[in-house]
LOFI-418480 format. One record per residue (C-alpha): residue number from 1; residue in one letter; x, y, z. Coordinates in Angstrom, 3 decimals, decimal comma. Each point is the difference from the previous one (the first is absolute). Layout:
N
semar lodo X Y Z
NUM a X Y Z;
...
***
This chain:
695
semar lodo X Y Z
1 m 0,000 0,000 0,000;
2 e 1,294 3,466 -0,832;
3 p 1,079 2,156 2,977;
4 v -2,539 2,585 1,027;
5 e 0,996 3,600 -0,590;
6 t -1,026 2,100 2,969;
7 e 0,184 3,694 0,685;
8 l 2,481 0,260 2,835;
9 e -1,244 3,179 1,617;
10 t -3,533 1,196 0,544;
11 t -1,522 2,646 2,243;
12 g 3,304 0,706 1,690;
13 g 0,952 -3,571 0,818;
14 p 0,903 -3,358 -1,493;
15 r -2,611 -1,910 -1,937;
16 l 1,359 -3,256 1,427;
17 f 1,816 -0,698 3,234;
18 n 3,286 -1,891 -0,107;
19 r -0,261 -3,734 0,651;
20 e 3,036 -0,268 2,298;
21 l -0,804 3,107 2,029;
22 s -3,581 -1,200 0,389;
23 w 1,314 -3,298 1,347;
24 l 2,074 1,915 2,550;
25 d -3,194 1,798 1,006;
26 f -1,592 -3,399 0,647;
27 n 2,918 -1,100 2,165;
28 a -0,314 3,299 1,868;
29 r -3,572 -1,005 0,854;
30 v 1,336 -3,267 1,404;
31 l 2,526 1,985 2,035;
32 e -2,730 2,242 1,369;
33 l -1,680 -3,047 1,518;
34 a 3,279 -0,756 1,789;
35 e 0,014 3,572 1,301;
36 d -3,663 -0,019 1,022;
37 e -0,254 -0,423 3,778;
38 s -3,531 -1,350 -0,356;
39 t 1,415 -3,030 -1,840;
40 p 0,700 -2,888 2,430;
41 l 3,649 0,084 0,995;
42 l 1,219 -3,257 -1,543;
43 e -2,004 0,772 -3,130;
44 r 2,003 3,228 -0,245;
45 a 3,156 -2,127 0,068;
46 k -1,495 -2,128 -2,773;
47 f -0,698 3,029 -2,184;
48 l 3,577 1,211 0,489;
49 a 1,174 -3,426 -1,131;
50 i -2,304 0,141 -3,031;
51 f 1,259 3,493 -0,865;
52 s 3,594 -1,248 0,126;
53 g -0,712 -3,126 -2,053;
54 n -1,924 1,996 -2,590;
55 l 2,961 2,325 -0,446;
56 d 2,359 -2,935 -0,445;
57 e -2,034 -1,311 -2,917;
58 f -0,397 3,511 -1,416;
59 f 3,784 0,331 -0,219;
60 q 0,513 -3,555 -1,250;
61 v -2,395 0,467 -2,904;
62 r -1,106 3,562 -0,703;
63 i 3,162 1,934 0,886;
64 a 2,095 -2,724 -1,609;
65 g -2,024 0,302 -3,199;
66 l 0,382 3,771 -0,113;
67 k 3,744 -0,296 0,550;
68 d 0,240 -2,499 -2,842;
69 q -1,786 2,476 -2,265;
70 v 2,365 2,810 0,981;
71 a 3,027 -2,237 -0,573;
72 a -1,355 -0,902 -3,446;
73 g -0,369 3,674 -0,888;
74 i -3,795 -0,144 -0,181;
75 t -1,583 3,436 0,257;
76 r -3,537 -0,871 -1,108;
77 r -2,561 1,689 2,207;
78 t -2,750 -1,758 1,906;
79 p -3,638 1,019 -0,630;
80 d 0,378 2,515 2,849;
81 g 2,948 1,644 -1,794;
82 r 3,049 -1,169 1,990;
83 t 3,216 -1,601 -1,210;
84 p 1,513 -2,897 1,986;
85 a 2,683 2,305 1,393;
86 q -2,579 2,562 1,124;
87 q -1,994 -2,701 1,725;
88 l 3,020 -1,181 1,983;
89 i 0,665 3,536 1,234;
90 e -3,609 0,578 1,013;
91 i -0,250 -3,420 1,651;
92 r 3,038 0,755 2,153;
93 d -1,500 3,372 0,980;
94 a -3,293 -1,673 0,936;
95 l 1,703 -2,847 1,857;
96 e 2,153 2,014 2,372;
97 p -2,872 1,437 2,092;
98 l -1,688 -3,411 0,039;
99 l 3,139 -1,659 1,333;
100 e 0,323 2,675 2,657;
101 r -3,613 -0,636 1,005;
102 q 0,719 -3,725 0,115;
103 e 2,903 0,508 2,395;
104 q -1,983 2,376 2,165;
105 a -2,920 -2,426 0,068;
106 f 2,302 -2,773 1,220;
107 l 2,466 1,767 2,303;
108 e -2,115 2,820 1,391;
109 s -3,488 -1,480 0,018;
110 l -0,144 -3,786 -0,251;
111 v 3,010 -0,801 2,197;
112 p -1,192 2,115 2,974;
113 a -3,575 -1,269 -0,393;
114 l 1,186 -3,612 -0,045;
115 a 2,181 0,626 3,026;
116 a -3,020 1,298 1,898;
117 e -1,592 -3,394 -0,646;
118 g 3,074 -1,887 1,134;
119 i 1,246 -0,764 -3,517;
120 v 3,387 1,667 -0,012;
121 y 2,260 0,655 -2,961;
122 s 3,330 -0,400 1,744;
123 d 3,535 1,010 -0,767;
124 v 2,638 -2,558 0,941;
125 a 1,946 2,705 1,819;
126 d -2,911 0,477 2,423;
127 l -0,424 -3,657 1,006;
128 d 0,969 -1,440 3,367;
129 d 2,352 -2,920 0,636;
130 e -2,773 -2,597 -0,006;
131 d -1,256 1,153 -3,382;
132 r 3,516 0,063 -1,389;
133 k 0,537 -3,553 1,211;
134 f -3,134 -1,079 -1,857;
135 l 1,221 1,700 -3,172;
136 d 3,407 -1,644 0,403;
137 e -1,676 -3,406 0,093;
138 e -2,315 0,895 -2,888;
139 f 2,975 1,131 -2,063;
140 d 2,038 -3,112 0,724;
141 s -2,802 -2,486 -0,634;
142 r -1,982 1,503 -2,892;
143 i 1,796 2,929 -1,617;
144 f 3,761 -0,635 -0,009;
145 p -0,189 -3,331 -1,879;
146 v -1,634 1,620 -3,054;
147 l 2,180 3,123 -0,250;
148 t 2,714 0,333 -2,646;
149 p 2,275 3,042 0,256;
150 l 1,452 0,997 -3,373;
151 a 3,207 2,040 0,012;
152 v 0,976 2,471 -2,710;
153 d 3,716 0,198 -0,762;
154 p 2,301 -0,579 -2,983;
155 g -0,738 -3,718 0,186;
156 h -3,743 0,330 0,625;
157 p -2,042 2,176 -2,386;
158 f -3,022 1,935 1,165;
159 p -2,742 -2,589 0,576;
160 y -3,269 -0,133 -1,866;
161 i -2,782 1,567 2,085;
162 s -3,313 -1,743 -0,690;
163 d -3,333 1,724 -0,520;
164 l -1,692 1,357 3,154;
165 s 2,615 -1,609 2,239;
166 l 0,821 1,762 3,256;
167 n 3,730 0,272 0,596;
168 l 2,561 1,353 2,429;
169 a 2,915 1,951 -1,388;
170 v 2,846 -0,700 2,393;
171 v 3,357 1,770 0,240;
172 v 2,599 -2,054 1,918;
173 r 3,482 0,981 1,111;
174 n 2,982 -2,243 0,650;
175 p 1,269 1,195 3,400;
176 d 3,556 -1,128 -0,800;
177 t 0,454 1,516 -3,446;
178 g -2,686 2,658 -0,013;
179 d -1,270 -1,331 -3,342;
180 i -3,656 0,827 -0,670;
181 r -2,279 -2,303 -1,932;
182 f -3,619 0,046 -1,106;
183 a -2,310 -2,988 0,432;
184 r -3,613 -0,712 -0,694;
185 v -2,224 -2,129 2,226;
186 k -3,369 -1,001 -1,427;
187 v -2,874 -0,013 2,484;
188 p -1,684 -3,364 -0,721;
189 s -3,453 0,477 -1,510;
190 l -1,133 -3,392 1,321;
191 l 0,133 1,355 3,550;
192 p -2,661 2,335 1,438;
193 r 0,711 3,686 -0,622;
194 f -0,330 0,726 3,727;
195 v 1,157 -2,138 2,927;
196 v -2,665 -0,222 2,693;
197 l 1,324 -0,009 3,571;
198 p -1,139 -2,629 2,548;
199 d -2,860 2,123 1,333;
200 g -1,582 -0,252 -3,448;
201 e -0,622 3,743 -0,143;
202 r 3,379 1,610 -0,722;
203 f 1,672 -0,285 -3,371;
204 v 3,461 0,835 -1,316;
205 p 1,066 0,390 -3,658;
206 l 1,883 -3,082 -1,143;
207 e 2,819 2,094 -1,479;
208 q 0,679 1,510 3,429;
209 v 0,316 -3,466 1,521;
210 i 2,495 -0,949 -2,703;
211 g 1,806 3,311 0,367;
212 t 0,679 -0,519 3,701;
213 h 1,545 -3,401 -0,698;
214 l 2,278 0,908 -2,907;
215 g 2,983 -0,943 2,142;
216 r -1,042 -3,629 -0,497;
217 l 0,158 0,458 -3,766;
218 f 3,278 1,942 -0,061;
219 p 2,011 -1,360 2,952;
220 g 3,064 2,000 0,857;
221 m -1,115 3,008 -2,043;
222 e -1,313 3,346 1,201;
223 i -3,364 1,179 -1,334;
224 d 0,323 3,609 -1,124;
225 e -3,440 0,304 -1,609;
226 q -3,048 -2,146 -0,550;
227 v -3,082 1,383 -1,677;
228 a -3,003 -1,407 -1,880;
229 f -0,749 0,352 -3,695;
230 r -2,496 -1,528 -2,416;
231 v -0,056 -0,298 -3,786;
232 t -2,971 -0,183 -2,359;
233 r 0,528 -1,429 -3,467;
234 n -1,898 -0,136 -3,277;
235 a -2,274 -3,012 0,479;
236 d -2,277 0,305 -3,020;
237 l -0,254 -3,077 -2,154;
238 t 0,269 0,324 -3,757;
239 l 0,153 -2,767 -2,573;
240 e 1,699 0,126 -3,365;
241 d -1,936 -1,169 -3,060;
242 e 2,477 -2,758 -0,722;
243 e -0,777 -1,482 3,412;
244 a -3,663 -0,482 -0,871;
245 d 0,387 -3,632 -1,011;
246 d 0,391 -1,126 3,607;
247 l -1,762 2,387 2,340;
248 l 0,765 -2,000 3,148;
249 a 3,726 -0,081 -0,702;
250 a -0,041 3,659 -1,028;
251 v -1,575 1,102 3,277;
252 e 2,489 -2,064 2,008;
253 v 2,900 1,649 -1,843;
254 e -1,494 3,438 0,553;
255 l -0,433 -0,683 3,718;
256 r 3,708 -0,751 0,242;
257 r 0,753 3,230 -1,855;
258 r -2,231 1,939 2,383;
259 r 2,376 -0,720 2,896;
260 f 2,641 1,994 -1,853;
261 g -2,155 2,920 -1,070;
262 r 1,423 3,479 0,032;
263 a -0,097 1,847 3,350;
264 v -2,637 2,753 -0,005;
265 r -0,057 1,049 3,662;
266 l 2,491 0,094 2,872;
267 e -1,428 0,489 3,489;
268 i 2,480 0,884 2,725;
269 d 0,029 0,725 3,702;
270 a 0,414 3,701 0,757;
271 r 3,088 -0,821 2,109;
272 m 1,946 -1,327 -2,994;
273 s 3,299 1,764 -0,573;
274 p 0,591 1,842 -3,294;
275 e 2,793 -2,438 -0,850;
276 i -2,228 -3,065 0,210;
277 r -2,782 1,803 -1,822;
278 d 2,355 0,883 -2,860;
279 l 1,263 -3,583 -0,127;
280 l -3,502 -1,434 -0,264;
281 v -1,099 2,540 -2,615;
282 r 3,056 -0,818 -2,093;
283 e -0,098 -3,779 0,328;
284 l -3,754 -0,300 -0,448;
285 e 0,099 2,395 -2,958;
286 v -2,858 2,161 1,200;
287 e -0,429 3,754 -0,270;
288 e -0,225 2,370 2,943;
289 e -3,690 0,485 -0,707;
290 d -0,453 -3,745 0,581;
291 v 1,180 0,280 3,624;
292 y -2,629 0,255 2,756;
293 v 1,094 0,752 3,559;
294 h -1,979 -1,349 2,974;
295 r 0,039 0,847 3,690;
296 g -1,946 -3,094 0,954;
297 p 0,378 -3,678 -0,890;
298 l 0,111 -0,920 -3,674;
299 g -2,625 -2,231 -1,547;
300 l -3,014 0,571 2,228;
301 g -1,809 -2,816 -1,772;
302 g 1,225 -2,043 2,955;
303 l -2,644 1,683 2,153;
304 f -2,402 -2,674 -1,238;
305 a 1,488 -2,120 2,793;
306 l -1,577 2,287 2,584;
307 v -3,459 -0,686 -1,366;
308 e 0,483 -3,612 1,096;
309 l 0,273 1,019 3,661;
310 d -2,821 -1,343 2,166;
311 r -1,485 3,386 0,795;
312 p -3,525 -0,096 -1,444;
313 e -0,949 3,243 1,732;
314 l 2,540 1,790 -2,221;
315 k -1,393 -1,381 -3,259;
316 d -3,173 0,185 -2,035;
317 p -2,726 -2,272 1,388;
318 v 0,288 -3,519 -1,370;
319 w -2,300 -0,654 -2,952;
320 s -1,044 -3,536 -0,908;
321 p -1,227 -0,231 -3,609;
322 i -3,671 -0,964 -0,297;
323 t -1,445 -2,967 -1,850;
324 q -3,008 1,184 -1,976;
325 l -3,302 -1,678 0,774;
326 r -0,175 -1,751 -3,368;
327 l 3,441 -1,535 0,615;
328 a -0,486 -0,961 3,646;
329 e 0,263 -3,635 1,030;
330 v -3,181 -2,052 0,246;
331 d -0,063 -2,510 2,873;
332 d 3,777 0,393 0,349;
333 e 0,484 -0,901 -3,658;
334 p 1,379 2,402 -2,625;
335 v -2,608 1,435 -2,309;
336 d -0,102 -1,500 -3,499;
337 m 1,660 2,852 -1,898;
338 f -1,189 -1,172 -3,393;
339 a -3,627 -0,370 1,042;
340 e 0,145 3,419 1,659;
341 l 1,448 1,652 -3,092;
342 r -2,701 -1,547 -2,179;
343 r -2,444 1,936 2,183;
344 g 1,700 3,268 -0,867;
345 d 3,230 2,003 -0,011;
346 i 1,877 0,737 3,226;
347 l 2,065 3,128 0,633;
348 v 2,792 -0,248 2,562;
349 h 1,699 3,020 1,524;
350 h 3,276 -0,647 1,781;
351 p 1,139 0,400 2,736;
352 y -3,579 0,485 1,181;
353 s -1,041 -3,276 -1,666;
354 s 2,054 -3,082 0,784;
355 f 2,396 -1,021 -2,769;
356 a 0,331 -3,478 1,523;
357 t -3,713 -0,834 -0,035;
358 s -0,610 1,476 -3,446;
359 v 2,824 -0,035 -2,567;
360 e 2,216 -2,611 1,650;
361 e -3,018 -2,220 0,696;
362 f -1,150 0,359 -3,616;
363 i 3,341 -1,307 -1,276;
364 r 0,209 -2,660 2,744;
365 q -3,408 -1,435 -0,827;
366 a 0,878 -0,003 -3,684;
367 s 3,190 -1,933 0,736;
368 v -1,815 -2,890 1,731;
369 d -3,297 -0,048 -1,901;
370 p -0,114 -3,090 -2,262;
371 q -2,221 1,865 -2,478;
372 v 2,572 2,757 -0,558;
373 l 1,983 -0,616 -3,178;
374 a 2,286 3,019 -0,115;
375 i 1,251 2,977 1,995;
376 k 1,740 3,006 -1,538;
377 l 1,408 2,872 2,027;
378 t 2,338 2,992 -0,309;
379 l 2,683 0,453 2,666;
380 y 1,594 3,438 0,263;
381 r 0,962 0,010 3,665;
382 t -0,726 -2,538 2,714;
383 s 1,443 -1,026 3,359;
384 g 1,756 -2,958 1,538;
385 d -3,053 -1,104 1,956;
386 s -2,442 0,168 -2,912;
387 s -2,477 -2,848 0,001;
388 i -0,694 0,810 -3,654;
389 i 3,390 -1,388 -1,035;
390 e -0,731 -3,165 1,977;
391 s -3,436 -0,260 -1,610;
392 l 1,443 0,273 -3,513;
393 i 2,563 -2,696 0,780;
394 r -2,675 -2,248 1,525;
395 a -2,208 0,461 -3,050;
396 a 2,814 -0,854 -2,415;
397 e 1,029 -3,043 1,991;
398 g -3,648 -1,065 -0,024;
399 g -0,046 -0,047 -3,797;
400 k -1,698 3,324 -0,692;
401 q 1,224 2,297 -2,751;
402 v 1,620 2,901 1,827;
403 a 1,558 3,046 -1,659;
404 a 1,765 2,766 1,898;
405 l 1,049 3,229 -1,681;
406 v 2,970 1,047 2,125;
407 e 1,231 3,553 -0,561;
408 l 3,765 -0,283 0,357;
409 k 0,481 3,753 -0,297;
410 a -2,058 1,005 3,070;
411 r 2,428 2,538 1,407;
412 f 1,973 -1,245 3,037;
413 d -1,993 -3,248 0,008;
414 e 1,804 -1,481 -2,996;
415 q 2,074 -2,498 1,972;
416 a -2,974 -1,187 2,039;
417 n -2,071 -0,433 -3,161;
418 i 2,751 -2,040 -1,638;
419 e -0,040 -2,316 3,004;
420 w -3,818 -0,304 -0,119;
421 a 0,146 -0,716 -3,711;
422 r 2,475 -2,821 0,406;
423 r -1,912 -1,512 2,880;
424 l -3,234 0,113 -1,975;
425 e 1,644 -1,510 -3,073;
426 k 1,408 -2,828 2,072;
427 a -3,542 -0,822 1,157;
428 g -1,284 -0,152 -3,561;
429 v -1,516 3,472 -0,286;
430 h 0,213 1,554 -3,457;
431 v 1,976 3,166 0,700;
432 a 0,125 2,850 -2,501;
433 y 2,147 3,061 0,452;
434 g -1,822 2,482 -2,148;
435 f 1,751 2,468 -2,244;
436 v 3,349 1,754 -0,076;
437 d -1,522 3,387 -0,825;
438 l -3,185 -0,276 2,103;
439 k -0,526 -0,669 3,696;
440 i -2,976 -2,192 0,878;
441 h -1,552 2,155 2,701;
442 t -3,601 -1,148 -0,203;
443 k -1,395 -1,866 3,060;
444 t -2,131 -2,770 -1,424;
445 a -0,935 -3,622 0,686;
446 l -2,100 -2,397 -2,078;
447 v -1,442 -3,345 1,133;
448 v -1,483 -2,388 -2,580;
449 r -2,487 -2,518 1,430;
450 e -1,949 -2,832 -1,546;
451 e -3,622 0,000 1,140;
452 g -2,186 -2,662 -1,612;
453 d 0,278 0,370 -3,750;
454 r 1,248 3,581 0,170;
455 i 3,254 1,800 0,741;
456 h -0,352 2,943 2,397;
457 r 2,601 2,655 0,684;
458 y 0,522 1,866 3,262;
459 v 2,196 3,062 0,294;
460 h 1,670 2,394 2,373;
461 i 1,134 3,414 -1,233;
462 g 1,594 2,299 2,517;
463 t 1,929 3,173 0,617;
464 g 2,645 -1,574 2,236;
465 n 2,517 -2,812 -0,038;
466 y -0,641 -3,584 1,064;
467 n 1,916 0,705 3,184;
468 p -1,521 -0,812 3,418;
469 k 2,397 2,330 1,814;
470 t -0,727 3,152 -1,970;
471 a -3,710 -0,906 -0,002;
472 k 0,052 0,988 3,687;
473 l 1,766 3,311 -0,647;
474 y -1,127 1,122 -3,466;
475 e -3,511 1,111 -0,847;
476 d -1,108 -1,990 -3,048;
477 l -3,125 -1,209 -1,769;
478 g -0,790 -3,238 -1,763;
479 l -2,914 -1,383 -2,007;
480 l -0,872 -3,703 0,220;
481 s -2,392 -1,080 -2,719;
482 a -1,475 -2,896 -1,972;
483 d -1,127 2,271 -2,830;
484 d 0,341 -1,784 -3,366;
485 v 1,017 3,135 -1,891;
486 l 2,652 0,858 2,524;
487 g 1,275 -3,584 -0,037;
488 s 0,304 0,190 -3,769;
489 d 1,852 3,308 0,236;
490 l 2,463 -1,394 2,486;
491 s 0,584 -3,095 -2,124;
492 q 0,863 2,323 -2,891;
493 l 2,350 1,975 2,222;
494 f 1,867 -3,087 1,209;
495 n 0,282 -1,262 -3,567;
496 f 1,555 3,346 -0,909;
497 l 2,435 -0,288 2,902;
498 t 1,114 -3,547 -0,724;
499 g -0,309 -0,202 -3,779;
500 y 0,247 2,141 -3,111;
501 s -2,775 2,498 -0,618;
502 r -0,340 3,747 -0,356;
503 e -3,521 1,218 -0,705;
504 v -2,073 -1,776 2,640;
505 p -3,619 1,132 0,492;
506 y -1,368 0,494 3,520;
507 q -3,502 0,828 1,158;
508 r 0,374 0,910 3,681;
509 l 3,731 0,573 0,298;
510 l 2,016 3,077 -0,908;
511 v 3,499 -1,300 -0,692;
512 a 3,341 1,781 -0,354;
513 p 2,103 0,561 -1,959;
514 h -2,402 -0,264 -2,944;
515 w -3,237 1,761 0,875;
516 l -0,016 1,257 3,566;
517 r 1,049 3,598 -0,621;
518 d -2,293 0,402 -2,994;
519 s -2,898 -1,543 1,923;
520 i 0,419 2,454 2,867;
521 v 0,248 2,889 -2,463;
522 e -3,304 -1,129 -1,496;
523 l -1,619 -0,265 3,444;
524 v 1,194 3,488 0,951;
525 r -1,271 1,483 -3,260;
526 n -3,321 -1,741 0,525;
527 e -0,412 1,955 3,246;
528 v 0,772 3,217 -1,865;
529 a -2,741 -0,882 -2,496;
530 a -2,424 -0,555 2,907;
531 g 0,536 3,608 1,073;
532 p 0,787 1,624 3,360;
533 e -3,400 -0,793 1,490;
534 q 0,245 -3,774 -0,513;
535 g 3,715 -0,595 -0,562;
536 r 2,294 -0,931 2,892;
537 i 3,341 -1,797 0,333;
538 t 1,393 -1,512 3,193;
539 m 3,303 -1,840 0,039;
540 k 2,005 -1,624 2,780;
541 m 3,546 -1,112 -0,780;
542 n 3,584 -0,068 1,181;
543 s 1,462 2,389 -2,559;
544 l -1,107 2,313 -2,812;
545 v 2,801 0,808 -2,450;
546 d -1,139 -0,672 -3,572;
547 a 0,054 3,307 -1,887;
548 r -2,643 -0,948 -2,574;
549 l -2,542 -1,064 2,626;
550 i 0,742 3,093 2,067;
551 e -0,749 2,126 -3,066;
552 e -3,276 -1,888 -0,459;
553 l -0,930 0,769 3,607;
554 y 0,886 3,654 -0,579;
555 a -2,306 -0,012 -3,025;
556 a -2,767 -1,548 2,101;
557 s 0,469 2,689 2,623;
558 a -0,079 2,737 -2,644;
559 a -3,387 -1,454 -1,019;
560 g -1,192 0,359 3,592;
561 i 0,133 -3,705 0,994;
562 p 0,614 -0,510 3,752;
563 v 3,051 -2,213 0,519;
564 d 1,029 -1,464 3,365;
565 l 3,418 -1,667 0,131;
566 i 1,251 -2,020 2,968;
567 v 3,720 -0,449 -0,704;
568 r 2,113 -1,501 2,746;
569 g 3,434 0,655 -1,504;
570 i 1,172 1,869 -3,080;
571 c -2,319 2,516 -1,631;
572 c 1,260 2,013 -2,965;
573 l -3,393 1,622 -0,641;
574 r -0,392 3,573 1,228;
575 p -3,521 0,458 1,405;
576 g -2,131 3,047 0,637;
577 v 1,395 2,270 -2,730;
578 p -2,697 2,259 -1,521;
579 g -0,644 -0,824 -3,620;
580 m 2,079 -3,172 0,144;
581 s -0,832 -2,172 3,008;
582 e -2,273 1,988 2,277;
583 t -2,517 -2,855 0,401;
584 i 2,698 -2,541 0,915;
585 r 0,666 -0,819 3,651;
586 v 2,942 -2,164 1,068;
587 r 0,515 -1,597 3,395;
588 s 2,315 -2,617 1,454;
589 i -0,751 -2,389 2,864;
590 v 3,092 -1,064 1,945;
591 g -0,417 -1,843 3,268;
592 r -0,057 -3,369 1,701;
593 y -0,443 -2,038 -3,184;
594 l 1,689 0,627 -3,315;
595 e -2,724 1,042 -2,428;
596 h 0,604 -2,294 -2,967;
597 s -3,323 -0,662 -1,726;
598 r -1,013 1,594 -3,272;
599 i -3,631 0,958 -0,592;
600 y -1,127 1,849 -3,117;
601 r -3,573 1,296 -0,069;
602 f -1,695 1,687 -2,957;
603 a -3,522 1,253 0,672;
604 n -1,213 -0,865 -3,515;
605 g 2,479 -2,723 -0,901;
606 a -2,681 -2,674 -0,365;
607 g -2,468 2,258 -1,788;
608 p -1,813 3,270 0,758;
609 g -0,469 0,229 3,754;
610 r 1,570 -3,437 0,542;
611 a 3,358 0,026 1,756;
612 a 2,887 -2,295 -0,931;
613 y 2,431 -1,189 2,667;
614 y 3,385 -1,564 -0,753;
615 i 2,561 -1,480 2,387;
616 g 3,365 -1,523 -0,795;
617 s 3,750 0,134 0,000;
618 a 0,712 3,092 -2,114;
619 d 0,971 3,485 1,074;
620 l -0,089 2,795 -2,565;
621 m 3,727 0,073 -0,684;
622 p 1,831 -0,531 -3,310;
623 r 1,696 -3,111 1,389;
624 n -3,367 -1,575 0,888;
625 l -1,672 0,960 -3,252;
626 d 2,875 -0,705 -2,395;
627 r 2,487 -2,394 1,620;
628 r -2,110 -2,299 2,164;
629 v -2,785 -2,511 -0,432;
630 e -2,805 1,421 2,131;
631 a -3,699 -0,726 0,320;
632 l -2,965 1,972 1,254;
633 v -3,294 -1,834 0,431;
634 s -3,453 1,543 -0,120;
635 v -2,053 -0,706 3,129;
636 l -3,626 -0,457 -1,052;
637 d -1,886 -1,167 3,095;
638 p -1,894 3,046 1,392;
639 a 0,636 -1,095 3,596;
640 l 3,728 -0,248 -0,637;
641 q -0,051 3,340 -1,798;
642 d -1,538 1,444 3,160;
643 r 2,905 -1,486 1,976;
644 l 2,505 1,703 -2,306;
645 q -1,880 3,282 0,226;
646 q 0,084 -0,307 3,763;
647 v 3,793 -0,340 -0,117;
648 l 0,268 3,087 -2,195;
649 d -2,376 1,982 2,208;
650 v 1,940 -0,837 3,156;
651 n 3,270 1,017 -1,648;
652 l -1,521 3,285 -1,132;
653 a -1,450 0,712 3,463;
654 d 3,216 -0,741 1,931;
655 d 1,121 2,979 2,070;
656 q 2,660 -1,744 2,113;
657 h 2,412 -1,653 -2,448;
658 a -0,659 2,014 -3,165;
659 w 2,327 2,450 -1,701;
660 v -1,386 2,358 -2,654;
661 l 2,088 1,112 -2,996;
662 e -0,089 3,742 -0,612;
663 p 0,533 1,647 -3,416;
664 s 3,455 1,102 1,185;
665 g 1,060 -3,625 0,436;
666 r -0,101 0,188 3,791;
667 w -1,666 -2,861 1,868;
668 v -2,016 1,118 3,032;
669 r -1,183 -2,429 2,630;
670 r -3,728 0,202 0,580;
671 k -0,865 -0,205 3,679;
672 g -3,709 0,517 0,540;
673 p -2,666 -0,220 2,667;
674 e -1,854 -3,015 -1,405;
675 g 2,739 -2,404 1,074;
676 v -0,357 -2,261 -3,042;
677 s 2,933 -2,410 -0,227;
678 t -0,100 -2,121 -3,142;
679 h 1,586 -3,023 1,605;
680 e -2,042 0,080 3,192;
681 r -3,242 0,583 -1,883;
682 l 0,622 -2,873 -2,407;
683 q 0,824 -2,285 2,920;
684 e -3,359 0,890 1,544;
685 l -1,813 -0,711 -3,272;
686 a 1,747 -3,379 -0,327;
687 l -1,260 -0,968 3,449;
688 v -3,520 1,046 -0,916;
689 r 0,079 -2,093 -3,195;
690 a 1,170 -2,991 2,032;
691 g -2,961 0,400 2,332;
692 r 2,129 1,268 2,845;
693 r -0,181 3,284 1,831;
694 a 2,979 2,334 -0,135;
695 e 1,772 0,152 3,323;
***
């Protein structure tokens, strides 16, 4: 598709916001939850950890990509009018205040608040003899055996520093000769980031424990300096065309290359001497603008360990996902999923609805049902404790035809997916790896069952991965159905994924990369044709980046069509500009659960006055629309449409966890008197649907 030409400036501001800067705005919203004193204390620690982990991936992929473009001499401007070099400068300017806020949130807010609750961030220098004795024993038994000091001298070149590894730069002196040498000690990533003291409530950074015992690693030497540093490397995965013949082997090769990606960020302790800083900058071949100085501990992703502390009063109240009435056990026996689906479609909404008693049970029953002939499923990300993997293996070993579309290029899950693929293949599952130039991102499952003299198909189409762990943390939707048309559509889709076909017709699915963008354009224009009195567009997604679709939404707004956008992360659309987007409102919900579902509602999408609702895997980004296999499914059941509308209404009414995007690009948190929290309200509604009263 040809790139969309956009006017870069309008009414005194940009027509589109920059993708990378908008992502930083999203991470700032995450950081604000860590700063918010009304957030439970250990949840604040969690949000700080999320903020840190998000930034790591941002540097590994987005910053790395921009640096590659600069190195290649690329000066082509993004739709918002910036060159790669300009973006890097503006990103650094935007990052510095965020990093200062992060350090203040940890050192000046979280640490004192934790200490008031008896959870103390301790410095080794402040510990008493009993604590030091414990750390001595901990070091000897668990830490020392896995440490490997690496010296740098004429006989030992500067060691390779792996991606995201935490390290100590150590300067040692020979007391007899006065010779000074540099050494690097890697802080083992397999050990917890913080060492918890015997009382279970005080914690010490692991690098400090190692630092106080360096004499064991360098006996007879004097330690002149020891200071922490951390390196981030380019971790994006790219495949060359000539590697397309063997995708599995190509991904494995690329994973090995990733370990040696170019350094794109150097994080250092503020106490580091200029000499060591210069050495690291030179040896790691980074620029000064790639150096980030920290007062606090590096790599605060390790704060996830605090969330595991047994202090429920410092966390969000425990939520147990609900089994919907139609899926509840009958006389202590699981409901017959196939009989229930023949009665009508079922909509599941995680984490409010149980993933185990819906999606996992659907696949489990299919794996043991003697009438089931085949199971087909796409795997983008899953987890080590997934019963779905076990169900697929059981089905294959039981003689059923089982096909798994494993996406080997799921970023940072490539190695795990390779292992799943091999395990599935060993059990007799037909494993396909998709395409070199397209990621299989759609979340779909198809069960083929023989019933009398007919073949029936049962499907699941969702917005989230087949992952029981994230199903408790991510907000996602899924449709379970026995609809014949939908079963036929999904059969066509799987044939496309495993065979050779291009122009595949679908009736209820909108599929990328072939027709999804054009279909949404048509739906938007249909609302314009309906006019401002009847037309209305409501969309909920993770990110809105695609320039062509943004221009279509601008055109709808210019025609007076009300547009409500619920965009959790990146939003390049500029709302509320007279004459361009004045009828468009944009909000973001960031809170306890990660908003991950996509809902697209068009007030006249099914005909005049008849709304169309779509859910599925696709965000409105060029990568989703052009470089991924995605699927949106139309939800036809009026009762289920009401459920989706309820989700949209709650999101639009939230005045506790909502941020509103202003025309200037500034996100403003909306705190209102109604006290509507999306996540709490949807928990209450899940209890009501299960026939239970909200507590």
